[in-house]
C-alpha positions as semicolon CSV with decimal commas, in nm:
position;residue;x (nm);y (nm);z (nm)
1;M;0,000;0,000;0,000
2;G;0,114;0,348;-0,079
3;K;0,152;0,627;0,171
4;F;-0,071;0,929;0,152
5;P;0,080;1,269;0,225
6;S;-0,051;1,436;0,537
7;P;-0,343;1,670;0,464
8;A;-0,201;1,902;0,730
9;A;0,126;1,950;0,540
10;D;-0,024;2,242;0,345
11;Y;-0,107;2,423;0,669
12;I;0,238;2,427;0,828
13;E;0,337;2,784;0,901
14;K;0,683;2,917;0,960
15;R;0,787;3,020;1,309
16;I;0,705;3,382;1,396
17;E;1,015;3,592;1,447
18;M;1,019;3,936;1,604
19;Y;1,199;4,067;1,293
20;D;0,891;3,976;1,084
21;L;0,659;4,177;1,310
22;V;0,871;4,482;1,385
23;Q;1,032;4,709;1,129
24;F;1,364;4,850;1,232
25;N;1,690;4,979;1,094
26;P;1,956;4,719;1,187
27;G;2,241;4,973;1,175
28;S;2,087;5,220;1,417
29;T;1,836;5,031;1,634
30;I;1,933;4,934;1,986
31;Y;1,747;4,730;2,246
32;L;1,697;4,860;2,598
33;Q;1,578;4,621;2,867
34;S;1,310;4,752;3,102
35;D;1,151;4,571;3,397
36;D;0,915;4,353;3,195
37;S;0,974;4,473;2,839
38;V;1,223;4,526;2,561
39;V;1,228;4,873;2,407
40;L;1,356;4,931;2,052
41;V;1,520;5,269;2,005
42;D;1,620;5,404;1,663
43;R;1,916;5,640;1,696
44;S;1,886;5,756;1,332
45;L;1,541;5,914;1,369
46;K;1,509;6,281;1,457
47;A;1,304;6,339;1,769
48;S;1,011;6,575;1,719
49;D;0,716;6,703;1,920
50;G;0,505;6,414;2,051
51;C;0,775;6,147;2,007
52;T;0,862;5,910;2,288
53;V;1,238;5,910;2,338
54;A;1,497;5,725;2,538
55;F;1,737;5,960;2,716
56;E;2,015;5,956;2,970
57;M;2,037;6,193;3,261
58;L;2,313;6,178;3,520
59;G;2,414;5,826;3,410
60;Q;2,063;5,675;3,425
61;S;1,840;5,576;3,131
62;Y;1,483;5,706;3,114
63;F;1,191;5,733;2,872
64;G;0,986;6,042;2,809
65;K;0,770;6,229;2,561
66;I;0,883;6,545;2,389
67;M;0,629;6,822;2,439
68;G;0,741;7,153;2,295
69;R;1,072;7,245;2,459
70;S;1,040;6,999;2,745
71;I;1,047;6,625;2,808
72;I;0,767;6,473;3,014
73;T;0,901;6,174;3,207
74;E;0,716;5,851;3,283
75;D;0,645;5,992;3,630
76;G;0,481;6,301;3,480
77;D;0,762;6,540;3,568
78;A;0,857;6,806;3,313
79;L;1,223;6,852;3,231
80;E;1,274;7,196;3,084
81;G;1,514;7,487;3,081
82;D;1,841;7,427;3,266
83;A;1,735;7,070;3,359
84;L;1,776;6,975;2,991
85;D;2,149;7,054;3,009
86;D;2,202;6,715;3,178
87;V;1,985;6,527;2,924
88;V;2,130;6,330;2,632
89;V;1,866;6,191;2,393
90;I;1,961;5,837;2,286
91;G;1,695;5,802;2,017
92;V;1,328;5,766;1,930
93;V;1,132;5,473;2,075
94;T;0,985;5,280;1,783
95;N;0,851;4,963;1,946
96;I;0,794;4,814;2,289
97;V;0,769;4,438;2,337
98;V;0,593;4,374;2,668
99;R;0,581;4,054;2,868
100;L;0,213;4,006;2,946
101;E;0,234;3,749;3,221
102;T;0,365;3,935;3,526
103;E;0,238;3,993;3,877
104;E;0,113;4,337;3,771
105;R;-0,059;4,193;3,462
106;P;-0,196;3,849;3,546
107;T;-0,313;3,649;3,248
108;I;-0,688;3,598;3,247
């Protein structure tokens, strides 16, 4: 007796890779690890009003949103004026990959 090919063979899908889901520039994108997420930051993009950016201040990395001539931090504080002298913008946040199953976000 001959063998029949599996009817399911036509439905095999390739493994999903993050590179297939997220567009990024390999030469200028860096990954920053947060508590429960990975943040992709593109250093080649110019930050503009409304962009979320990664920045360093006094040796620490932070994220914030550019609003006019200030940066609003994750805590809601506004960095403006002389406080921006200590800020170095790393790049524009393009994607955030979040781990869903944490104590703060229990899976339903």
